[in-house]
C-alpha positions in Angstrom: 37.4 -2.2 6.3 39.9 0.1 7.8 38.7 2.1 10.8 40.3 5.6 11.0 39.8 8.5 13.5 37.8 11.6 12.8 41.0 13.7 12.6 42.4 11.5 9.8 39.2 11.9 7.9 39.1 15.7 8.3 42.7 16.0 7.4 42.3 14.2 4.0 41.7 16.1 0.8 38.4 14.3 0.0 36.4 11.2 0.7 38.3 8.2 -0.4 36.5 4.9 -0.7 39.0 3.1 1.5 38.3 5.6 4.3 34.5 4.9 4.4 33.5 4.5 8.0 29.9 3.6 8.5 28.0 5.3 11.1 26.6 2.7 13.4 23.2 3.2 15.0 22.7 3.9 18.6 23.1 0.7 20.6 20.8 2.0 23.3 17.7 1.4 21.2 15.4 -0.7 23.4 13.0 -1.8 20.7 12.5 -2.1 17.0 10.7 1.2 16.5 13.4 3.2 18.4 16.0 1.5 16.2 14.2 2.5 13.0 13.7 6.0 14.2 17.4 6.4 15.1 18.6 4.8 11.9 17.6 6.0 8.4 19.4 3.2 6.6 16.4 0.8 6.8 12.9 1.2 5.5 9.9 -0.8 6.7 7.1 -1.4 4.2 3.9 -3.3 4.6 2.4 -5.1 1.7 -0.9 -7.0 2.3 -0.1 -7.6 5.9 3.4 -8.7 5.2 6.1 -6.6 6.8 9.3 -6.2 4.8 12.5 -4.6 6.1 15.0 -3.4 3.5 18.4 -1.7 3.6 18.0 1.5 1.5 21.6 1.6 0.3 21.7 -2.0 -0.7 18.3 -1.8 -2.6 19.5 1.4 -4.3 22.8 -0.4 -5.2 20.9 -3.4 -6.6 18.8 -1.1 -8.8 21.9 0.3 -10.6 22.4 -1.0 -14.1 25.8 -2.5 -13.5 24.6 -4.4 -10.4 21.4 -5.5 -12.0 23.4 -6.9 -14.9 25.6 -8.9 -12.5 22.5 -10.0 -10.6 21.0 -11.3 -13.8 24.1 -13.2 -14.6 24.0 -14.8 -11.2 27.3 -13.4 -10.1 25.5 -12.4 -6.9 23.1 -15.2 -6.1 20.1 -14.4 -4.0 20.0 -15.5 -0.4 19.0 -19.1 0.3 16.8 -17.9 3.1 13.1 -18.2 2.4 12.6 -15.0 4.4 14.9 -13.0 2.1 17.7 -10.7 3.1 18.1 -7.2 4.3 19.6 -6.2 0.8 16.5 -7.4 -1.2 13.9 -7.2 1.6 13.6 -9.3 4.7 10.1 -10.6 5.3 9.2 -10.4 9.0 6.7 -12.8 10.3 4.0 -11.4 12.6 5.4 -13.5 15.5 8.9 -12.1 15.1 7.7 -8.6 14.6 5.5 -8.6 17.7 8.5 -9.7 19.7 10.8 -7.0 18.2 8.4 -4.1 18.9 8.4 -4.2 22.7 12.1 -5.2 22.7 14.0 -6.1 25.8 14.2 -9.8 25.0 16.8 -12.2 23.6 15.2 -12.4 20.2 15.2 -8.6 19.7 18.9 -8.4 20.8 19.9 -11.0 18.3 18.0 -9.3 15.6 19.5 -5.9 16.5 23.0 -7.4 16.4 22.2 -8.7 12.9 21.1 -5.2 11.8 24.2 -3.6 13.2 26.5 -6.2 11.7 24.9 -5.6 8.3 25.4 -1.8 8.6 29.0 -2.2 9.7 29.7 -4.5 6.8 30.8 -7.4 9.0 28.4 -9.9 7.5 27.5 -8.2 4.2 29.9 -7.7 1.4 27.0 -6.4 -0.6 26.5 -3.6 1.9 30.2 -2.7 1.8 29.9 -2.5 -2.0 26.8 -0.4 -1.7 28.5 2.1 0.6 31.5 2.3 -1.8 29.1 2.9 -4.7 27.2 5.5 -2.8 30.5 7.4 -2.0 31.6 7.2 -5.6 28.2 8.6 -6.8 28.2 11.6 -4.4 30.2 13.9 -6.7 28.1 12.9 -9.7 24.9 13.8 -7.9 26.3 17.2 -6.9 27.3 17.9 -10.5 23.9 16.8 -11.7 22.3 19.3 -9.3 24.5 22.1 -10.5 23.6 21.3 -14.1 19.9 21.3 -13.4 20.2 24.7 -11.6 22.1 26.1 -14.6 19.4 24.8 -17.0 16.6 26.3 -14.9 18.5 29.6 -14.7 18.9 29.7 -18.5 15.3 28.7 -19.1 14.1 31.6 -16.8 16.3 34.0 -18.7 14.8 32.9 -22.0 11.3 33.3 -20.6 12.1 36.8 -19.3 13.6 37.8 -22.7 10.5 36.5 -24.6 8.2 38.3 -22.2 10.1 41.6 -22.6 10.0 41.2 -26.4 6.2 40.5 -26.3 5.7 43.5 -24.0 7.7 45.7 -26.4 5.7 44.6 -29.4 2.4 45.1 -27.6 3.5 48.7 -26.6 4.6 49.5 -30.2 1.1 48.7 -31.6 
């Protein structure tokens, strides 16, 4: 991934996929809760006492039809780790979680480095692909929002016209 300066990004005509620069979370997070609060890329869920940490971009990318098809065809094999991965959902054991929450220990610092490496794309090609997919989908999402606004505006006009016609008919009687 090519790292460019902010001036180069602002000087370009539009966001190009090759110029995607991930925003890294603050490195001054002293514990797991601070890290999650400072970084919105991860979500923590609890299912029956089991804590699962998932990268939002990667899980969204995995839910797209093209990626789901590749995943079914085993082009992207699942991780061999029994705990899972950040892309699909990393299961955190209670022992690990309790050491991450207070922070300020070697175990937390190793885990924080793992999270930062995932976000930066150093260790996860899947995350890099997910970021590219997200950047390519931005214009489509904007266009979808414009289309929905136009449809709502047209529907309101139809309702107002019908209400005016009904009012006219009621007055004429």
